[in-house]
All heavy atoms as an XYZ file, in Angstrom:
867
protein
N       0.886     -1.170      0.013
C      -0.019     -0.024     -0.011
C       0.886      1.200     -0.013
O       1.800      1.365      0.863
C      -0.856     -0.031      1.305
C      -1.896      1.019      1.296
S      -3.027      0.890      2.775
C      -3.509     -0.780      2.729
N       0.625      2.171     -0.900
C       1.440      3.356     -1.031
C       1.105      4.366     -0.109
O       0.107      4.233      0.695
N       1.736      5.535     -0.131
C       1.333      6.655      0.773
C      -0.021      7.244      0.436
O      -0.505      7.126     -0.675
C       2.428      7.690      0.432
C       2.950      7.330     -0.919
C       2.830      5.945     -1.098
N      -0.636      7.915      1.466
C      -1.938      8.442      1.189
C      -1.779      9.681      0.151
O      -0.882     10.343      0.221
C      -2.452      8.974      2.453
C      -3.764      9.744      2.330
C      -5.041      9.188      2.232
C      -3.944     11.133      2.105
N      -5.978     10.043      2.066
C      -5.381     11.329      1.932
C      -3.166     12.224      2.083
C      -5.890     12.602      1.773
C      -3.790     13.505      1.845
C      -5.113     13.579      1.754
N      -2.797      9.727     -0.681
C      -2.846     10.808     -1.627
C      -4.265     11.352     -1.603
O      -5.225     10.648     -1.363
C      -2.558     10.357     -3.032
C      -1.081      9.926     -3.265
C      -0.788      9.686     -4.652
N      -1.313      8.387     -5.182
C      -0.859      7.146     -4.870
N       0.118      7.014     -3.901
N      -1.394      6.061     -5.332
N      -4.428     12.636     -1.883
C      -5.798     13.294     -1.851
C      -6.729     12.479     -2.859
O      -6.275     12.106     -3.838
C      -5.500     14.666     -2.323
C      -4.114     14.917     -1.872
C      -3.397     13.677     -2.031
N      -7.837     12.242     -2.327
C      -8.883     11.559     -3.228
C      -8.821     10.103     -2.941
O      -9.718      9.323     -3.464
N      -8.021      9.526     -2.095
C      -7.970      8.078     -1.872
C      -8.702      7.924     -0.504
O      -8.753      8.774      0.336
C      -6.499      7.520     -1.623
O      -5.940      8.239     -0.650
C      -5.818      7.681     -2.961
N      -9.339      6.692     -0.391
C     -10.062      6.499      0.862
C      -9.189      6.448      2.103
O      -8.144      5.806      2.079
C     -10.729      5.090      0.617
C     -10.569      4.799     -0.770
C      -9.465      5.647     -1.344
N      -9.591      7.158      3.123
C      -8.726      7.212      4.278
C      -8.754      5.986      5.231
O      -7.875      5.712      5.930
C      -9.069      8.411      5.067
S      -8.662     10.005      4.199
N      -9.848      5.276      5.155
C     -10.027      4.123      5.980
C      -9.810      2.803      5.250
O     -10.295      1.803      5.684
C     -11.458      4.189      6.582
N      -8.951      2.811      4.200
C      -8.839      1.629      3.388
C      -8.179      0.449      4.212
O      -8.249     -0.690      3.738
C      -7.972      1.956      2.142
C      -6.661      2.437      2.489
C      -5.861      2.792      1.252
N      -4.599      3.361      1.592
C      -4.049      4.423      1.138
N      -4.632      5.152      0.251
N      -2.848      4.894      1.632
N      -7.460      0.786      5.263
C      -6.814     -0.289      5.973
C      -7.682     -1.000      7.006
O      -7.372     -2.002      7.565
C      -5.592      0.236      6.707
C      -5.875      1.331      7.621
O      -6.912      2.022      7.464
O      -5.062      1.561      8.606
N      -8.911     -0.492      7.190
C      -9.830     -1.069      8.184
C     -10.167     -2.512      7.817
O     -10.224     -3.412      8.694
C     -11.173     -0.181      8.358
C     -12.141     -0.894      9.204
C     -10.827      1.172      8.884
N     -10.477     -2.788      6.577
C     -10.910     -4.106      6.211
C      -9.848     -5.178      6.461
O     -10.127     -6.269      6.728
C     -11.234     -4.166      4.622
N      -8.533     -4.811      6.365
C      -7.514     -5.667      6.664
C      -6.977     -5.790      8.031
O      -6.052     -6.513      8.412
N      -7.508     -4.940      8.931
C      -7.097     -4.881     10.317
C      -7.462     -6.033     11.029
O      -8.431     -6.659     10.854
C      -7.638     -3.590     10.938
N      -6.645     -6.352     12.162
C      -6.998     -7.480     13.082
C      -8.282     -7.153     13.771
O      -9.131     -8.011     14.029
C      -5.878     -7.696     14.066
N      -8.553     -5.893     14.062
C      -9.785     -5.488     14.731
C     -10.013     -3.991     14.425
O      -9.090     -3.326     13.898
C      -9.628     -5.624     16.223
N     -11.177     -3.556     14.644
C     -11.445     -2.185     14.406
C     -12.432     -1.638     15.528
O     -13.239     -2.450     15.996
C     -12.138     -1.914     13.054
N     -12.312     -0.427     15.891
C     -13.189      0.207     16.842
C     -13.892      1.305     16.258
O     -13.377      2.197     15.660
C     -12.348      0.780     18.049
C     -11.553     -0.360     18.727
C     -13.264      1.521     19.035
C     -10.504      0.212     19.737
N     -15.212      1.146     16.216
C     -16.171      2.160     15.630
C     -16.572      3.073     16.809
O     -17.081      2.612     17.809
C     -17.274      1.570     15.011
N     -16.279      4.363     16.686
C     -16.670      5.368     17.732
C     -17.870      6.131     17.172
O     -17.822      6.935     16.323
C     -15.519      6.338     17.962
C     -14.340      5.502     18.408
C     -15.899      7.364     19.031
C     -13.008      6.232     18.439
N     -18.997      5.692     17.827
C     -20.360      6.230     17.367
C     -20.893      7.097     18.461
O     -20.749      6.798     19.671
C     -21.332      5.031     17.101
C     -22.668      5.519     16.757
C     -20.762      4.119     16.031
N     -21.505      8.240     18.033
C     -21.948      9.238     19.034
C     -23.329      9.747     18.582
O     -23.760      9.614     17.448
C     -20.964     10.377     19.162
N     -23.980     10.393     19.547
C     -25.301     11.067     19.181
C     -25.067     12.244     18.263
O     -24.044     12.932     18.377
C     -25.873     11.570     20.572
C     -25.036     10.957     21.623
C     -23.697     10.485     20.943
N     -25.988     12.380     17.353
C     -26.037     13.561     16.492
C     -26.124     14.806     17.402
O     -26.945     14.928     18.240
C     -27.118     13.653     15.521
C     -27.046     12.551     14.405
C     -26.095     12.885     13.298
O     -25.644     14.065     13.288
O     -25.913     12.038     12.506
N     -25.223     15.771     17.228
C     -25.294     16.961     18.057
C     -26.546     17.806     17.723
O     -26.940     17.895     16.529
C     -23.987     17.789     17.726
C     -23.551     17.198     16.447
C     -24.088     15.863     16.302
N     -27.044     18.520     18.728
C     -28.253     19.349     18.481
C     -27.928     20.738     17.992
O     -28.773     21.429     17.331
C     -29.019     19.459     19.822
C     -29.555     18.130     20.259
C     -30.305     18.220     21.563
C     -30.810     16.886     21.892
N     -30.697     16.477     23.321
N     -26.802     21.269     18.167
C     -26.462     22.568     17.816
C     -24.853     22.700     17.577
O     -24.197     21.761     17.878
C     -26.914     23.639     18.714
C     -26.443     23.426     20.184
O     -25.303     22.914     20.425
O     -27.174     23.737     21.138
N     -24.378     23.880     17.126
C     -22.969     24.041     16.901
C     -22.055     23.902     18.160
O     -21.013     23.300     18.159
C     -22.734     25.355     16.225
C     -23.249     25.470     14.770
O     -23.469     24.333     14.218
O     -23.314     26.519     14.260
N     -22.589     24.402     19.250
C     -21.902     24.267     20.450
C     -21.695     22.871     20.916
O     -20.542     22.415     21.301
C     -22.577     25.074     21.585
C     -22.040     24.963     22.944
C     -20.814     25.794     23.092
N     -20.326     25.774     24.557
C     -19.061     25.516     24.872
N     -18.165     25.451     23.972
N     -18.795     25.541     26.171
N     -22.738     22.060     20.888
C     -22.691     20.653     21.162
C     -21.682     19.943     20.232
O     -20.989     18.999     20.682
C     -24.080     20.033     21.273
C     -24.043     18.693     21.813
C     -25.467     18.058     21.830
O     -26.216     18.123     20.848
N     -25.799     17.312     22.957
N     -21.797     20.297     18.987
C     -20.915     19.637     17.984
C     -19.411     19.905     18.260
O     -18.655     18.975     18.279
C     -21.288     20.295     16.574
O     -20.415     19.729     15.570
N     -19.140     21.143     18.688
C     -17.745     21.464     18.967
C     -17.233     20.685     20.222
O     -16.201     20.091     20.192
C     -17.602     23.012     19.219
C     -17.771     23.819     17.984
C     -17.866     25.273     18.208
O     -17.672     25.676     19.363
O     -17.996     26.073     17.250
N     -18.084     20.607     21.272
C     -17.705     19.911     22.476
C     -17.610     18.411     22.196
O     -16.693     17.767     22.707
C     -18.779     20.169     23.585
C     -18.816     21.524     24.152
C     -19.972     21.669     25.036
C     -17.577     21.897     24.850
N     -18.535     17.933     21.399
C     -18.493     16.455     21.067
C     -17.277     16.078     20.272
O     -16.613     15.082     20.629
C     -19.777     16.132     20.213
C     -20.014     14.601     20.000
C     -20.117     13.878     21.281
C     -21.176     14.457     19.063
N     -16.857     16.922     19.323
C     -15.673     16.563     18.546
C     -14.444     16.671     19.451
O     -13.510     15.777     19.275
C     -15.524     17.591     17.408
C     -16.547     17.363     16.290
C     -16.481     15.930     15.696
O     -15.389     15.419     15.440
N     -17.693     15.320     15.541
N     -14.348     17.544     20.371
C     -13.193     17.580     21.260
C     -13.185     16.371     22.142
O     -12.161     15.701     22.263
C     -13.371     18.867     22.158
C     -12.223     18.909     23.154
C     -11.025     19.472     22.814
C     -12.400     18.553     24.462
C      -9.927     19.442     23.826
C     -11.357     18.501     25.361
C     -10.131     18.995     25.054
O      -9.139     19.045     26.042
N     -14.353     16.032     22.663
C     -14.397     14.891     23.581
C     -14.101     13.533     22.777
O     -13.373     12.761     23.315
C     -15.827     14.742     24.225
C     -16.059     15.878     25.261
O     -15.133     16.485     25.725
O     -17.226     15.961     25.637
N     -14.590     13.445     21.633
C     -14.361     12.229     20.823
C     -12.935     12.073     20.414
O     -12.276     11.082     20.420
C     -15.288     12.224     19.551
C     -16.723     12.090     19.870
C     -17.486     12.335     18.575
C     -17.088     10.710     20.510
N     -12.306     13.266     20.142
C     -10.843     13.271     19.808
C     -10.041     12.929     20.992
O      -9.058     12.142     20.876
N     -10.370     13.445     22.204
C      -9.690     13.011     23.460
C      -9.877     11.501     23.704
O      -8.844     10.789     24.100
C     -10.252     13.789     24.624
C      -9.861     15.280     24.604
C      -8.354     15.468     24.818
O      -7.752     14.815     25.572
N      -7.796     16.399     24.041
N     -11.026     10.957     23.535
C     -11.242      9.480     23.765
C     -10.478      8.694     22.770
O      -9.888      7.685     23.052
C     -12.748      9.280     23.650
N     -10.456      9.051     21.516
C      -9.755      8.380     20.491
C      -8.233      8.364     20.752
O      -7.559      7.348     20.730
C      -9.928      9.033     19.098
O     -11.396      9.048     18.779
C      -9.260      8.316     17.990
N      -7.774      9.675     21.155
C      -6.381      9.666     21.494
C      -5.943      8.745     22.706
O      -5.011      8.106     22.652
C      -6.031     11.105     21.903
C      -4.570     11.349     22.271
C      -3.491     11.273     21.409
C      -4.270     11.648     23.630
C      -2.176     11.499     21.790
C      -3.011     11.889     24.089
C      -1.952     11.812     23.196
O      -0.709     12.014     23.590
N      -6.815      8.674     23.698
C      -6.554      7.857     24.895
C      -6.561      6.398     24.415
O      -5.672      5.623     24.965
C      -7.700      8.076     25.913
N      -7.366      6.022     23.535
C      -7.358      4.642     23.078
C      -6.097      4.302     22.273
O      -5.484      3.199     22.502
C      -8.523      4.349     22.104
C      -9.887      4.196     22.878
S     -11.209      3.807     21.739
C     -12.192      5.271     21.844
N      -5.591      5.231     21.484
C      -4.332      5.018     20.722
C      -3.147      4.903     21.658
O      -2.265      4.035     21.480
C      -4.093      6.119     19.676
O      -3.921      7.322     20.318
C      -5.262      6.172     18.704
N      -3.133      5.656     22.730
C      -2.052      5.622     23.804
C      -2.134      4.273     24.519
O      -1.133      3.671     24.716
C      -2.094      6.860     24.679
C      -1.832      8.101     23.901
C      -1.116      6.668     25.852
C      -0.507      8.200     23.212
N      -3.367      3.961     24.980
C      -3.545      2.641     25.703
C      -3.094      1.462     24.759
O      -2.358      0.602     25.313
C      -4.980      2.525     26.162
N      -3.405      1.569     23.549
C      -3.037      0.413     22.574
C      -1.446      0.320     22.475
O      -0.860     -0.727     22.596
C      -3.718      0.670     21.237
N      -0.966      1.559     22.264
C       0.594      1.563     22.120
C       1.243      1.022     23.353
O       2.231      0.337     23.264
C       1.062      3.031     21.827
N       0.701      1.313     24.550
C       1.295      0.806     25.837
C       1.300     -0.769     25.821
O       2.027     -1.379     26.484
C       0.541      1.307     27.001
C       0.952      2.747     27.355
O       2.011      3.295     26.767
O       0.231      3.349     28.215
N       0.321     -1.352     25.079
C       0.242     -2.768     24.956
C       0.947     -3.345     23.779
O       0.874     -4.485     23.436
C      -1.274     -3.148     24.793
C      -2.104     -2.797     26.113
C      -3.630     -3.070     25.827
C      -1.637     -3.637     27.361
N       1.641     -2.496     22.985
C       2.330     -2.841     21.875
C       1.485     -3.033     20.590
O       1.883     -3.695     19.661
N       0.294     -2.481     20.628
C      -0.635     -2.580     19.561
C      -0.653     -1.263     18.752
O      -0.694     -0.220     19.391
C      -1.990     -2.960     20.077
C      -3.152     -2.966     18.985
C      -1.994     -4.273     20.912
N      -0.728     -1.388     17.425
C      -0.701     -0.194     16.620
C      -2.153      0.224     16.318
O      -3.012     -0.668     16.305
N      -2.301      1.430     15.964
C      -3.666      1.881     15.571
C      -3.519      2.915     14.420
O      -2.485      3.461     14.252
C      -4.385      2.609     16.719
O      -3.654      3.739     17.162
C      -4.666      1.783     17.831
N      -4.564      2.986     13.699
C      -4.712      3.954     12.640
C      -6.085      4.579     12.576
O      -7.065      3.783     12.662
N      -6.203      5.853     12.764
C      -7.502      6.470     12.798
C      -8.007      7.015     11.456
O      -7.198      7.413     10.577
C      -7.581      7.619     13.883
C      -6.698      8.760     13.503
N      -5.413      8.785     13.682
C      -7.091      9.974     12.942
C      -4.880     10.039     13.245
N      -5.944     10.658     12.836
N      -9.305      7.091     11.319
C      -9.912      7.585     10.105
C     -11.290      8.091     10.411
O     -11.913      7.730     11.430
C     -10.107      6.449      8.992
N     -11.788      9.004      9.626
C     -13.121      9.551      9.850
C     -14.063      8.967      8.741
O     -13.581      8.469      7.637
C     -13.078     11.114      9.642
N     -15.256      8.935      8.995
C     -16.264      8.371      7.991
C     -16.935      9.517      7.235
O     -17.333     10.524      7.799
C     -17.343      7.634      8.769
N     -16.909      9.400      5.954
C     -17.619     10.481      5.114
C     -18.974      9.995      4.700
O     -19.792     10.865      4.458
C     -16.727     10.771      3.918
O     -16.443      9.613      3.208
C     -15.457     11.454      4.362
N     -19.201      8.664      4.525
C     -20.446      8.178      4.051
C     -21.176      7.553      5.236
O     -21.101      6.370      5.520
C     -20.219      7.110      2.964
C     -21.553      6.693      2.236
O     -22.636      6.908      2.856
O     -21.444      6.145      1.123
N     -22.031      8.369      5.885
C     -22.656      7.944      7.046
C     -23.736      6.945      6.794
O     -23.969      5.939      7.534
C     -23.325      9.130      7.819
C     -22.368     10.024      8.385
C     -21.485      9.421      9.541
O     -22.038      8.632     10.415
N     -20.203      9.648      9.601
N     -24.418      6.959      5.618
C     -25.456      5.995      5.245
C     -24.753      4.596      5.150
O     -25.322      3.572      5.589
C     -26.096      6.397      3.976
N     -23.689      4.532      4.449
C     -22.963      3.220      4.301
C     -22.456      2.759      5.732
O     -22.501      1.660      6.014
C     -21.757      3.386      3.408
C     -21.053      2.061      3.159
C     -19.796      2.269      2.258
O     -19.374      3.351      1.994
N     -19.304      1.078      1.767
N     -21.954      3.659      6.580
C     -21.470      3.253      7.886
C     -22.643      2.723      8.613
O     -22.474      1.684      9.304
C     -20.847      4.525      8.654
N     -23.878      3.394      8.596
C     -24.997      2.814      9.315
C     -25.429      1.467      8.766
O     -25.735      0.589      9.626
C     -26.110      3.837      9.159
C     -27.457      3.466     10.003
C     -28.463      4.625      9.984
N     -27.964      5.677     10.868
C     -27.603      6.869     10.505
N     -27.489      7.180      9.279
N     -27.156      7.713     11.402
N     -25.414      1.264      7.429
C     -25.744      0.049      6.955
C     -24.801     -1.128      7.316
O     -25.202     -2.223      7.660
C     -25.842      0.147      5.363
N     -23.512     -0.820      7.415
C     -22.580     -1.843      7.711
C     -22.542     -2.140      9.258
O     -22.517     -3.231      9.708
C     -21.101     -1.405      7.291
C     -20.075     -2.285      7.854
C     -21.063     -1.318      5.857
N     -22.637     -1.099     10.039
C     -22.523     -1.254     11.466
C     -23.871     -1.420     12.220
O     -23.863     -1.950     13.396
C     -21.778     -0.072     12.087
C     -20.260      0.036     11.582
C     -19.728      1.342     12.135
C     -19.458     -1.136     12.042
N     -24.961     -0.908     11.680
C     -26.292     -1.110     12.262
C     -26.573     -0.258     13.346
O     -27.422     -0.530     14.215
N     -25.905      0.946     13.405
C     -26.214      1.839     14.564
C     -27.519      2.612     14.229
O     -27.865      2.789     13.025
C     -25.048      2.811     14.870
C     -24.448      3.585     13.774
C     -25.119      4.840     13.501
C     -23.435      3.208     13.088
C     -24.615      5.556     12.448
C     -22.824      4.011     12.047
C     -23.448      5.231     11.714
N     -28.293      3.069     15.227
C     -29.593      3.636     14.934
C     -29.523      5.079     14.381
O     -28.464      5.783     14.561
C     -30.144      3.582     16.355
C     -29.042      3.674     17.275
C     -27.896      2.896     16.594
N     -30.625      5.512     13.931
C     -30.820      6.860     13.495
C     -30.525      7.766     14.649
O     -30.710      7.365     15.840
C     -32.250      7.165     12.995
C     -32.576      6.398     11.676
C     -31.752      7.017     10.411
O     -31.477      8.275     10.515
O     -31.488      6.260      9.533
N     -30.066      8.975     14.375
C     -29.785      9.847     15.549
C     -28.424      9.761     16.033
O     -27.949     10.406     16.973
N     -27.600      8.890     15.457
C     -26.233      8.649     15.771
C     -25.338      8.708     14.533
O     -25.841      8.632     13.444
C     -25.982      7.214     16.407
C     -26.963      6.937     17.507
C     -26.237      6.918     18.801
N     -27.206      6.732     19.884
C     -26.982      7.156     21.133
N     -25.851      7.793     21.475
N     -27.878      6.945     22.050
N     -24.066      8.891     14.713
C     -23.154      9.055     13.557
C     -21.826      8.436     13.935
O     -21.527      8.288     15.107
C     -22.955     10.512     13.079
C     -22.087     11.303     14.002
C     -20.707     11.591     13.731
C     -22.647     11.816     15.193
C     -19.997     12.365     14.543
C     -21.817     12.579     16.083
C     -20.428     12.840     15.693
N     -21.210      7.877     12.897
C     -19.876      7.283     13.121
C     -18.817      8.430     13.030
O     -18.657      8.991     11.929
C     -19.543      6.298     11.989
C     -18.210      5.601     11.999
C     -18.006      4.869     13.390
C     -18.017      4.714     10.859
N     -18.229      8.718     14.175
C     -17.275      9.782     14.210
C     -15.964      9.409     13.670
O     -15.400     10.077     12.889
C     -17.105     10.365     15.642
N     -15.430      8.299     14.263
C     -14.043      7.797     13.833
C     -14.008      6.324     13.800
O     -14.894      5.653     14.547
C     -12.993      8.369     14.800
C     -12.978      9.749     15.108
C     -13.366     10.309     16.186
C     -12.539     10.604     14.073
C     -13.316     11.744     16.497
C     -12.479     12.048     14.281
C     -12.882     12.507     15.399
O     -12.915     13.864     15.623
N     -13.043      5.804     13.127
C     -12.771      4.344     13.131
C     -11.271      4.195     13.480
O     -10.501      4.874     12.934
C     -13.118      3.704     11.799
C     -12.782      2.177     11.873
C     -14.557      3.793     11.370
N     -10.994      3.259     14.362
C      -9.596      2.929     14.705
C      -9.338      1.595     14.251
O      -9.959      0.598     14.682
C      -9.410      3.012     16.229
C      -9.186      4.322     16.863
C      -8.985      4.121     18.413
C      -8.011      5.058     16.294
N      -8.384      1.429     13.290
C      -7.894      0.054     12.914
C      -6.891     -0.338     13.953
O      -6.114      0.476     14.410
C      -7.158      0.164     11.520
O      -8.002      0.669     10.582
N      -6.929     -1.569     14.403
C      -6.075     -1.992     15.522
C      -5.357     -3.340     15.085
O      -5.994     -4.182     14.459
C      -6.994     -2.238     16.703
C      -6.160     -2.780     17.894
C      -7.823     -1.109     17.021
N      -4.071     -3.375     15.431
C      -3.347     -4.575     15.128
C      -1.865     -4.488     15.541
O      -1.450     -3.450     15.841
N      -1.212     -5.621     15.443
C       0.224     -5.590     15.746
C       0.940     -5.174     14.585
O       0.600     -5.734     13.451
C       0.720     -6.988     16.260
C       0.140     -7.269     17.617
C      -0.971     -8.087     17.826
C       0.676     -6.699     18.763
C      -1.423     -8.355     18.977
C       0.168     -7.035     20.025
C      -0.936     -7.811     20.136
O      -1.386     -8.136     21.349
N       1.938     -4.333     14.556
C       2.720     -3.918     13.368
C       3.421     -5.143     12.777
O       3.942     -6.021     13.506
C       3.767     -2.991     14.027
C       3.196     -2.402     15.212
C       2.326     -3.565     15.790
N       3.402     -5.242     11.477
C       3.941     -6.402     10.803
C       5.495     -6.373     10.705
O       6.121     -7.346     10.662
C       3.367     -6.535      9.434
O       3.663     -5.403      8.611
N       6.099     -5.146     10.649
C       7.542     -5.015     10.505
C       8.351     -5.135     11.692
O       9.444     -5.775     11.729
C       7.868     -3.750      9.702
C       7.406     -2.501     10.415
O       6.563     -2.576     11.345
O       7.943     -1.396     10.072
N       7.872     -4.633     12.793
C       8.524     -4.734     14.087
C       7.628     -4.358     15.211
O       6.708     -3.587     15.011
C       9.819     -3.944     14.123
C       9.547     -2.374     13.943
C      10.870     -1.584     13.982
C      10.503     -0.089     13.831
N      11.677      0.693     13.934
N       7.870     -4.866     16.431
C       6.945     -4.590     17.505
C       7.103     -3.074     17.949
O       8.179     -2.516     17.693
C       7.342     -5.427     18.700
C       8.573     -6.108     18.246
C       8.824     -5.804     16.771
N       6.075     -2.451     18.515
C       6.138     -1.148     18.977
C       7.048     -1.159     20.240
O       7.054     -2.055     20.923
C       4.847     -0.644     19.380
C       3.716     -0.344     18.323
C       2.526      0.089     18.854
C       4.292      0.644     17.298
N       7.811     -0.074     20.361
C       8.750      0.009     21.515
C       8.651      1.406     22.073
O       8.465      2.357     21.331
C      10.084     -0.390     21.126
N       8.867      1.474     23.373
C       8.887      2.845     24.027
C      10.119      3.590     23.516
O      11.290      2.950     23.432
C       8.949      2.728     25.534
C       9.171      4.027     26.231
C       7.621      2.058     26.066
N      10.077      4.849     23.134
C      11.163      5.607     22.730
C      11.883      6.139     24.041
O      11.290      6.953     24.760
C      10.726      6.823     21.869
C      10.147      6.277     20.617
C      11.953      7.702     21.498
C       9.416      7.362     19.821
N      13.004      5.602     24.341
C      13.730      5.982     25.549
C      14.442      7.335     25.477
O      14.511      8.066     26.374
C      14.658      4.873     25.944
C      14.098      3.552     26.186
C      15.190      2.533     26.531
C      13.136      3.664     27.440
N      15.005      7.665     24.273
C      15.676      8.921     24.060
C      15.028      9.676     22.930
O      15.362      9.416     21.794
C      17.186      8.651     23.804
C      17.872      8.052     24.929
C      19.422      7.995     24.718
N      19.985      7.244     25.827
C      20.529      6.060     25.649
N      20.721      5.504     24.519
N      21.098      5.506     26.760
N      14.201     10.579     23.236
C      13.539     11.368     22.300
C      14.501     12.419     21.674
O      15.308     13.048     22.360
C      12.333     12.158     22.868
C      11.208     11.256     23.450
C      10.191     12.174     24.113
C      10.586     10.472     22.365
N      14.467     12.493     20.347
C      15.286     13.429     19.657
C      14.447     14.671     19.381
O      14.015     14.917     18.247
C      15.779     12.787     18.314
C      16.781     13.674     17.623
O      17.325     14.638     18.206
N      16.934     13.477     16.328
N      14.277     15.512     20.428
C      13.395     16.675     20.295
C      14.192     17.927     20.692
O      15.263     17.887     21.393
C      12.215     16.523     21.254
C      11.237     15.464     20.815
C      10.032     15.509     21.737
N       9.100     14.544     21.294
C       8.000     14.115     21.982
N       7.884     14.667     23.201
N       7.213     13.278     21.536
N      13.621     19.047     20.230
C      14.343     20.333     20.645
C      14.077     20.574     22.165
O      13.023     20.081     22.704
C      13.704     21.513     19.872
C      14.033     21.427     18.374
C      13.554     22.598     17.624
N      12.079     22.697     17.761
C      11.352     23.654     17.234
N      11.972     24.646     16.556
N      10.034     23.655     17.335
N      14.916     21.321     22.823
C      14.740     21.644     24.235
C      13.456     22.375     24.366
O      13.019     23.176     23.511
C      15.991     22.545     24.612
C      16.941     22.207     23.581
C      16.133     21.796     22.271
N      12.770     22.093     25.522
C      11.481     22.711     25.833
C      11.535     24.265     25.713
O      10.564     24.876     25.233
C      11.054     22.318     27.235
C       9.553     22.636     27.648
C       8.581     22.015     26.726
C       9.314     22.229     29.115
N      12.627     24.936     26.148
C      12.680     26.353     26.062
C      12.747     26.944     24.626
O      12.459     28.060     24.450
C      14.067     26.802     26.781
C      13.838     26.696     28.392
O      12.696     26.581     28.789
O      14.892     26.627     28.946
N      13.062     26.007     23.692
C      12.969     26.530     22.274
C      11.574     26.440     21.717
O      11.294     27.130     20.700
C      13.823     25.634     21.412
C      15.297     25.822     21.621
C      16.154     24.973     20.667
O      15.631     24.530     19.591
O      17.329     24.764     21.031
N      10.664     25.668     22.332
C       9.227     25.605     21.743
C       8.174     26.122     22.692
O       7.005     26.322     22.173
C       8.992     24.103     21.426
C       9.834     23.658     20.220
C       9.112     23.265     22.606
N       8.573     26.490     23.926
C       7.512     27.110     24.827
C       8.004     28.479     25.153
O       9.082     28.793     25.492
C       7.477     26.237     26.159
C       6.552     26.868     27.174
C       7.018     24.799     25.823
N       6.956     29.417     25.013
C       7.234     30.780     25.446
C       6.518     31.099     26.702
O       5.384     30.605     26.857
C       6.680     31.658     24.268
C       7.319     31.412     22.938
C       6.522     32.200     21.866
C       8.697     31.854     22.971
N       7.115     31.730     27.554
C       6.537     32.019     28.874
C       6.374     33.574     29.019
O       7.183     34.361     28.805
C       7.458     31.596     29.939
C       7.628     30.059     29.887
C       8.704     29.636     30.873
N       9.233     28.327     30.539
C       8.742     27.185     30.965
N       7.700     27.165     31.697
N       9.339     26.080     30.568
N       5.084     33.960     29.398
C       4.840     35.366     29.570
C       4.440     36.128     28.434
O       3.358     36.782     28.443
N       5.255     36.120     27.342
C       4.952     36.786     26.141
C       5.634     36.232     24.983
O       6.627     35.482     25.139
C       5.222     38.327     26.316
C       6.679     38.602     26.586
C       6.884     40.022     26.733
N       8.181     40.374     26.095
C       8.677     41.538     25.954
N       7.959     42.591     26.462
N       9.846     41.797     25.404
N       5.258     36.659     23.811
C       5.864     36.140     22.570
C       7.288     36.691     22.379
O       8.157     37.005     22.467
C       5.053     36.400     21.351
C       5.481     35.719     20.087
C       6.370     36.166     19.262
C       5.069     34.458     19.718
N       6.522     35.200     18.243
C       5.720     34.180     18.555
C       4.269     33.514     20.208
C       5.531     32.968     17.753
C       4.064     32.299     19.557
C       4.664     31.996     18.350
């Protein structure tokens, strides 16, 4: 499978994954609820990816664009939508490992205190 290119399906690896997690949520009633829901769903998705990595399991996230197809495949009720899908599995090339020595810039180079 080559690199992602615009116009290609983003969730193409879901079908071949060892498992997948569908994150389904209630349809928001207004813009405010939509914003809060997207934040909360993003946080929950992130927490799942971190928990999986701690177990040596890889994940790949994707959003759903065709809600009617998602509903037909997954069978979730009206009034709900598929927010994200996480493909889950063990990496085929090498196991995940904790990075002991991060190659990052010093914190003082990327954090500003008090003012710009």
